[in-house]
C-alpha positions as CSV (number, residue, x, y, z in Angstrom):
1,X,-18.3,-31.6,-11.8
2,X,-16.6,-31.7,-8.5
3,X,-18.5,-30.9,-5.7
4,X,-15.5,-28.5,-3.3
5,X,-15.9,-27.5,0.5
6,X,-13.8,-24.3,1.1
7,X,-13.5,-23.7,5.6
8,X,-12.2,-20.1,5.0
9,X,-13.2,-19.1,0.9
10,X,-12.9,-15.6,-0.2
11,X,-13.3,-13.5,-3.3
12,X,-9.0,-13.4,-4.5
13,X,-8.8,-17.6,-3.9
14,X,-12.1,-18.7,-5.7
15,X,-10.8,-17.2,-9.0
16,X,-8.0,-18.7,-8.6
17,X,-8.8,-22.1,-7.2
18,X,-11.7,-21.7,-10.1
19,X,-8.9,-21.0,-12.7
20,X,-6.9,-24.0,-12.2
21,X,-10.0,-26.5,-11.7
22,X,-12.8,-25.1,-13.8
23,X,-14.3,-28.2,-13.7
24,X,-14.7,-28.6,-10.2
25,X,-17.5,-26.7,-8.1
26,X,-16.4,-24.0,-5.2
27,X,-19.2,-24.2,-1.9
28,X,-17.8,-22.3,0.4
29,X,-18.5,-23.7,4.0
30,X,-17.6,-20.9,5.4
31,X,-16.8,-17.0,4.2
32,X,-13.1,-16.4,6.1
33,X,-14.9,-13.2,8.2
34,X,-16.7,-16.5,9.9
35,X,-13.1,-18.2,10.5
36,X,-10.6,-15.1,10.5
37,X,-11.3,-15.1,14.1
38,X,-8.5,-17.2,15.7
39,X,-10.5,-17.4,19.1
40,X,-14.1,-17.9,17.0
41,X,-15.8,-21.0,19.2
42,X,-14.3,-24.8,17.4
43,X,-16.9,-26.4,18.8
44,X,-19.8,-23.6,18.0
45,X,-18.1,-23.9,14.5
46,X,-17.8,-27.4,14.2
47,X,-21.8,-27.9,14.9
48,X,-22.5,-25.4,12.3
49,X,-20.3,-26.8,9.2
50,X,-21.9,-30.3,10.4
51,X,-25.5,-28.6,9.6
52,X,-24.0,-26.6,6.5
53,X,-23.0,-30.2,5.0
54,X,-26.0,-32.3,6.1
55,X,-28.2,-29.0,3.9
56,X,-26.7,-29.5,1.5
57,X,-28.4,-31.6,-1.9
58,X,-25.6,-33.2,-3.9
59,X,-22.1,-35.4,-3.1
60,X,-19.5,-33.6,-0.8
61,X,-16.0,-34.8,-3.2
62,X,-13.3,-32.6,-0.8
63,X,-13.1,-30.7,2.4
64,X,-9.9,-27.7,2.1
65,X,-9.0,-24.6,4.1
66,X,-5.9,-22.9,4.0
67,X,-6.1,-20.0,6.8
68,X,-5.0,-20.7,10.0
69,X,-6.5,-22.2,13.4
70,X,-9.1,-22.4,13.9
71,X,-9.0,-23.1,10.2
72,X,-6.6,-26.2,10.6
73,X,-8.5,-28.0,12.6
74,X,-12.0,-28.4,11.4
75,X,-10.9,-29.6,7.8
76,X,-9.3,-32.7,9.6
77,X,-12.4,-33.1,11.7
78,X,-14.9,-32.8,8.8
79,X,-12.6,-34.8,6.1
80,X,-12.6,-37.2,8.9
81,X,-16.7,-36.7,9.4
82,X,-17.7,-37.4,5.9
83,X,-15.2,-39.8,5.1
84,X,-13.2,-37.5,2.2
85,X,-9.5,-37.6,2.1
86,X,-8.2,-35.5,4.1
87,X,-5.1,-35.1,7.1
88,X,-5.2,-37.0,10.7
89,X,-6.3,-34.4,13.4
90,X,-4.0,-35.1,15.6
91,X,-0.5,-34.7,13.6
92,X,-2.5,-31.2,12.2
93,X,-2.0,-31.0,16.0
94,X,1.4,-31.6,16.5
95,X,1.9,-29.0,13.9
96,X,0.0,-26.1,15.6
97,X,1.3,-27.3,19.0
98,X,4.2,-25.5,19.0
99,X,6.3,-27.7,21.8
100,X,4.0,-30.5,20.9
101,X,5.7,-28.9,17.4
102,X,9.0,-28.8,18.9
103,X,9.7,-32.4,20.6
104,X,8.2,-34.5,18.0
105,X,10.7,-31.9,16.2
106,X,13.9,-32.9,17.8
107,X,13.3,-36.9,16.9
108,X,14.0,-36.0,14.0
109,X,16.8,-33.3,12.7
110,X,19.2,-31.2,14.4
111,X,17.1,-27.7,13.6
112,X,15.6,-26.0,16.2
113,X,17.3,-23.9,18.9
114,X,16.7,-23.9,22.5
115,X,13.6,-23.8,24.0
116,X,11.2,-24.5,27.9
117,X,7.8,-23.4,28.8
118,X,7.7,-20.4,31.2
119,X,5.0,-20.0,34.2
120,X,3.2,-17.0,33.2
121,X,1.3,-17.5,36.6
122,X,4.9,-17.7,38.1
123,X,8.3,-15.6,38.7
124,X,9.4,-13.5,35.5
125,X,12.9,-16.8,34.4
126,X,14.0,-18.6,31.8
127,X,13.7,-22.9,31.3
128,X,17.4,-24.3,33.0
129,X,19.5,-24.3,29.9
130,X,18.2,-20.9,27.8
131,X,19.9,-18.0,27.1
132,X,18.9,-14.3,26.5
133,X,17.8,-13.0,23.4
134,X,14.8,-15.1,23.9
135,X,11.5,-15.4,21.9
136,X,8.8,-15.7,23.9
137,X,5.1,-17.0,22.1
138,X,2.1,-18.9,22.6
139,X,1.7,-23.0,22.0
140,X,-0.2,-21.9,19.6
141,X,-0.8,-18.1,17.9
142,X,-1.5,-16.7,14.4
143,X,1.0,-14.0,12.1
144,X,3.0,-13.7,15.0
145,X,0.3,-11.3,17.3
146,X,1.9,-11.8,20.2
147,X,5.1,-13.0,20.6
148,X,7.7,-11.0,21.8
149,X,11.4,-11.0,21.6
150,X,13.1,-10.3,24.6
151,X,16.9,-9.2,24.8
152,X,17.1,-9.3,29.1
153,X,14.9,-10.3,32.8
154,X,13.7,-6.4,32.5
155,X,11.3,-7.2,29.4
156,X,10.3,-11.0,30.0
157,X,8.1,-9.5,32.5
158,X,6.7,-7.2,30.6
159,X,6.2,-9.6,27.5
160,X,4.6,-12.6,30.2
161,X,2.1,-10.1,31.1
162,X,0.6,-8.5,27.4
163,X,0.5,-12.6,26.8
164,X,-0.9,-13.0,29.7
165,X,-3.8,-11.0,28.7
166,X,-3.7,-12.1,25.7
167,X,-3.3,-16.1,25.6
168,X,-7.1,-17.0,26.1
169,X,-8.3,-15.2,22.7
170,X,-7.3,-18.3,21.0
171,X,-6.2,-20.8,23.4
172,X,-9.8,-21.9,24.8
173,X,-10.5,-22.3,21.5
174,X,-7.2,-24.9,21.1
175,X,-7.6,-26.1,24.7
176,X,-11.2,-27.6,23.2
177,X,-9.2,-29.6,20.2
178,X,-6.8,-31.0,22.4
179,X,-9.8,-32.3,24.4
180,X,-10.7,-34.6,21.8
181,X,-8.4,-36.1,22.2
182,X,-5.8,-38.2,23.3
183,X,-2.3,-36.4,24.7
184,X,1.1,-37.4,25.2
185,X,1.5,-36.3,29.3
186,X,3.6,-33.8,28.7
187,X,1.5,-32.1,25.8
188,X,-2.3,-32.5,27.9
189,X,0.2,-30.7,31.3
190,X,0.6,-28.0,29.2
191,X,-3.0,-27.4,27.2
192,X,-3.5,-25.1,25.2
193,X,-2.8,-21.7,26.9
194,X,1.1,-22.8,27.5
195,X,4.2,-19.7,26.4
196,X,6.7,-21.5,24.4
197,X,10.2,-19.8,25.5
198,X,12.6,-20.2,22.7
199,X,16.5,-18.9,21.6
200,X,16.3,-16.6,19.3
201,X,17.8,-17.8,15.9
202,X,19.3,-15.5,12.7
203,X,19.8,-14.8,9.9
204,X,17.7,-14.9,6.5
205,X,14.0,-16.8,6.3
206,X,12.6,-19.2,3.4
207,X,9.7,-21.1,3.3
208,X,9.2,-24.5,2.0
209,X,6.3,-25.5,0.4
210,X,5.4,-29.0,-0.8
211,X,2.7,-31.4,0.4
212,X,2.5,-35.2,1.4
213,X,0.2,-38.0,-0.6
214,X,1.0,-41.3,0.4
215,X,3.1,-41.7,3.1
216,X,5.7,-39.4,1.3
217,X,6.8,-36.0,1.0
218,X,7.8,-33.5,-1.6
219,X,8.7,-29.8,-1.6
220,X,8.1,-28.2,-5.3
221,X,9.4,-24.1,-4.0
222,X,11.2,-22.2,-1.4
223,X,10.3,-19.2,-1.3
224,X,12.6,-16.4,0.7
225,X,11.4,-14.1,3.4
226,X,12.3,-11.0,3.8
227,X,12.6,-8.8,6.3
228,X,12.3,-4.8,6.4
229,X,16.3,-3.2,7.3
230,X,16.4,-3.5,11.4
231,X,13.3,-5.3,11.9
232,X,11.5,-8.4,12.4
233,X,7.9,-7.6,10.1
234,X,7.4,-9.0,6.5
235,X,9.5,-6.6,3.4
236,X,8.9,-9.1,0.9
237,X,8.0,-13.4,-0.3
238,X,9.5,-13.2,-2.9
239,X,10.1,-16.5,-4.9
240,X,12.6,-18.7,-6.5
241,X,14.8,-18.2,-3.5
242,X,17.6,-17.2,-3.7
243,X,19.6,-20.0,-1.5
244,X,22.4,-21.7,-2.9
245,X,21.2,-25.1,-3.3
246,X,22.7,-27.0,-1.5
247,X,21.0,-24.7,1.1
248,X,17.8,-25.7,-0.7
249,X,18.2,-28.6,-0.4
250,X,19.2,-29.5,3.2
251,X,15.5,-27.7,3.2
252,X,14.2,-30.6,2.0
253,X,16.1,-33.0,4.0
254,X,14.9,-31.1,6.3
255,X,11.1,-31.6,5.5
256,X,11.0,-34.5,4.3
257,X,12.1,-36.1,8.0
258,X,10.4,-34.1,10.2
259,X,7.0,-34.3,8.3
260,X,7.0,-38.2,8.4
261,X,8.2,-37.9,11.7
262,X,4.5,-35.9,12.3
263,X,3.3,-38.6,10.5
264,X,1.0,-35.2,8.2
265,X,-0.2,-37.0,5.2
266,X,-2.7,-37.2,2.6
267,X,-2.7,-32.7,2.5
268,X,0.1,-29.1,1.7
269,X,2.4,-28.0,4.2
270,X,4.5,-25.5,4.6
271,X,7.8,-24.9,7.2
272,X,9.5,-21.5,8.3
273,X,13.5,-21.9,8.9
274,X,16.2,-19.1,9.6
275,X,19.8,-20.2,8.0
276,X,22.8,-18.8,9.4
277,X,25.1,-18.0,7.0
278,X,27.8,-17.1,9.4
279,X,28.4,-20.6,10.9
280,X,26.2,-23.1,8.3
281,X,23.2,-23.5,11.4
282,X,20.1,-24.3,9.6
283,X,16.8,-23.9,12.3
284,X,12.9,-24.7,12.4
285,X,10.8,-21.9,12.6
286,X,7.4,-24.0,12.7
287,X,5.5,-25.9,10.5
288,X,2.1,-25.0,9.2
289,X,0.3,-28.1,7.7
290,X,-1.6,-26.1,5.1
291,X,-0.2,-23.8,1.5
292,X,0.2,-21.0,1.8
293,X,-1.8,-18.4,0.4
294,X,-0.1,-16.0,0.6
295,X,2.2,-17.5,-2.1
296,X,0.1,-18.6,-4.2
297,X,0.3,-16.3,-7.0
298,X,4.1,-15.7,-6.5
299,X,4.1,-20.0,-8.1
300,X,1.6,-18.8,-10.3
301,X,2.9,-16.0,-11.9
302,X,6.3,-18.0,-11.8
303,X,5.7,-21.6,-12.7
304,X,1.6,-21.0,-14.3
305,X,-0.3,-22.7,-11.2
306,X,-1.1,-21.6,-8.0
307,X,0.2,-24.1,-4.8
308,X,-3.9,-23.8,-4.7
309,X,-3.9,-27.0,-7.1
310,X,-2.5,-29.3,-5.1
311,X,-3.9,-28.2,-2.1
312,X,-7.5,-29.3,-4.4
313,X,-5.6,-32.4,-5.8
314,X,-4.7,-33.9,-2.6
315,X,-8.2,-33.5,-1.2
316,X,-9.6,-35.2,-3.9
317,X,-7.6,-38.3,-3.3
318,X,-5.0,-37.7,-6.5
319,X,-1.7,-37.0,-6.9
320,X,-0.5,-33.4,-7.9
321,X,1.3,-32.3,-10.4
322,X,2.9,-29.0,-9.8
323,X,4.5,-27.2,-12.8
324,X,8.2,-25.5,-12.7
325,X,9.0,-22.0,-14.7
326,X,5.9,-22.0,-16.1
327,X,4.9,-19.0,-15.6
328,X,5.1,-15.9,-17.5
329,X,7.6,-14.4,-14.6
330,X,11.0,-15.5,-14.3
331,X,10.7,-13.5,-10.4
332,X,7.7,-13.1,-7.7
333,X,7.8,-10.9,-5.0
334,X,4.5,-10.5,-2.5
335,X,4.6,-7.1,-1.2
336,X,3.7,-5.5,2.4
337,X,3.7,-1.2,2.9
338,X,3.9,-0.8,6.5
339,X,3.5,1.7,9.3
340,X,6.0,1.6,12.2
341,X,4.1,4.3,14.0
342,X,0.5,4.1,14.9
343,X,-2.2,6.6,13.8
344,X,-6.0,8.0,12.0
345,X,-6.4,6.7,8.2
346,X,-7.6,10.6,6.5
347,X,-7.1,9.0,3.4
348,X,-6.4,6.4,1.2
349,X,-6.0,4.3,-2.2
350,X,-8.6,4.5,-4.0
351,X,-9.8,1.7,-7.0
352,X,-9.1,4.5,-9.6
353,X,-4.9,4.4,-8.1
354,X,-5.9,0.3,-8.2
355,X,-7.1,0.4,-11.8
356,X,-3.4,2.9,-12.9
357,X,-1.3,0.1,-11.6
358,X,-3.7,-2.8,-12.9
359,X,-2.4,-0.6,-16.4
360,X,1.2,0.0,-15.4
361,X,1.3,-3.4,-13.9
362,X,-1.3,-6.3,-15.9
363,X,-0.3,-9.3,-13.1
364,X,0.2,-6.6,-10.6
365,X,-3.0,-8.2,-7.7
366,X,-3.2,-5.5,-4.6
367,X,-5.1,-5.9,-0.9
368,X,-5.5,-2.3,0.6
369,X,-6.0,-3.4,4.5
370,X,-6.0,-0.1,6.2
371,X,-9.6,1.5,5.4
372,X,-9.9,5.6,6.2
373,X,-11.6,6.3,9.7
374,X,-9.0,3.1,10.7
375,X,-6.9,3.0,13.1
376,X,-3.8,1.6,12.7
377,X,-3.6,0.0,16.4
378,X,-7.1,-1.4,15.9
379,X,-6.6,-3.4,13.2
380,X,-6.3,-7.3,13.8
381,X,-4.1,-10.3,12.4
382,X,-1.5,-7.2,13.2
383,X,2.4,-8.5,14.3
384,X,3.6,-7.2,16.9
385,X,6.1,-4.5,15.4
386,X,4.1,-2.5,12.6
387,X,0.4,-2.5,10.6
388,X,-0.1,-3.8,7.6
389,X,-0.8,-1.1,5.6
390,X,-2.3,-2.2,2.2
391,X,-0.3,-5.8,-0.2
392,X,1.0,-5.6,-3.6
393,X,1.8,-8.8,-5.3
394,X,4.1,-8.4,-9.3
395,X,6.4,-10.4,-11.1
396,X,9.7,-9.4,-13.0
397,X,12.4,-10.4,-15.4
398,X,14.8,-9.6,-12.4
399,X,15.2,-8.7,-8.8
400,X,15.8,-4.8,-9.5
401,X,12.8,-5.0,-11.8
402,X,11.2,-6.1,-8.5
403,X,11.9,-3.6,-6.7
404,X,11.2,-0.3,-8.9
405,X,8.1,-2.4,-9.7
406,X,7.4,-2.0,-5.5
407,X,8.3,1.9,-4.9
408,X,6.1,2.9,-8.4
409,X,3.2,1.1,-6.0
410,X,4.6,2.5,-3.6
411,X,4.0,5.6,-5.1
412,X,0.2,5.1,-7.0
413,X,-0.9,3.7,-3.0
414,X,-1.3,7.0,-1.1
415,X,-2.0,7.3,2.2
416,X,-3.0,9.6,4.3
417,X,-2.9,9.8,8.9
418,X,-4.4,11.7,11.8
419,X,-2.3,11.3,14.6
420,X,0.4,9.5,12.4
421,X,4.4,10.9,13.6
422,X,5.5,10.1,10.1
423,X,4.0,8.6,7.0
424,X,5.7,4.6,6.5
425,X,8.3,4.5,3.9
426,X,10.0,1.6,1.6
427,X,12.9,0.9,3.3
428,X,15.0,-2.2,0.3
């Protein structure tokens, strides 16, 4: 039995881990609630991680995590300190720091928008050579928090003001991590509380899931990200991708070149892309030095094994062996039931509602996010344009059945609100 320590362990992911690795013991180094606030004090977490690991009486075989910052930085720091396989901290930060990541991408592939930094303390204005519409975002953020689409100069100042008010929440802790490295001059000047601006990239969105073992990157799946019509908010993640095979090969090629350039190794990764079909242009949106745990059930339903397999095998110093299309379903999706207006949740689905969904759709995994008495605007880890009420992971024979199943789930997940303009409806 191997001892695997998980930064941010929660019940749903623990079940997937135990199902894939029955001969490993999974220990909670930190609970999800301890690391999900990206504003968490990184130095304090690192010290506490050392204390907990030092108190453990047995061998420490692996340290893993599947959440965003600070988990992504805690894992390589702790792996190095305890001599277990893991990625280097500097390559991880090259992915995490959006400006640094763009500079590295430029060296590997022509698959990125025009970009630059804006001075949050200065007058609103775009860097030379950029034009509207643009996206404005901190160099380190999570789940699209403080990311704004800006279509004209008047909107730029408002977005900058909002980012200026909230950027310290993550930026202060991110700066603490950066301070431990010898940084390139342009990154040292920018720091962890800078603001990236880049021209809008359009098209359909997809994510490459892969890993790097002994310096060789591998992409094992491409997942589509489908938005609500007319909105940047996600409606579903769907696997396998519906993109043409030639585009998926280009995604694999760009992913491989960028990961090699960054030097990321001994870890899983996921890279988000936009493909503009009209001009046949492929652009990287961002690089994450971890698995996407949001995709885990999709790989389990379609391929037979969750992507946690890659994370743990790499952490044990072994090469992953992901199966292909050995699951019970031909297609799977993680759906997001959202509201686009604020309000207070008066009632939400009960365990009886969830049990009925499981009876009708045994493969379904449902997570209710918005609880009774919660004001939607106070929910954490939300994008800038909607409020997540619940998620549903479903498998099916084909896309038509997948859509029908989601409509049925939405019917069986009743939410009522006070001070709410209209109940949400799933848009396909």
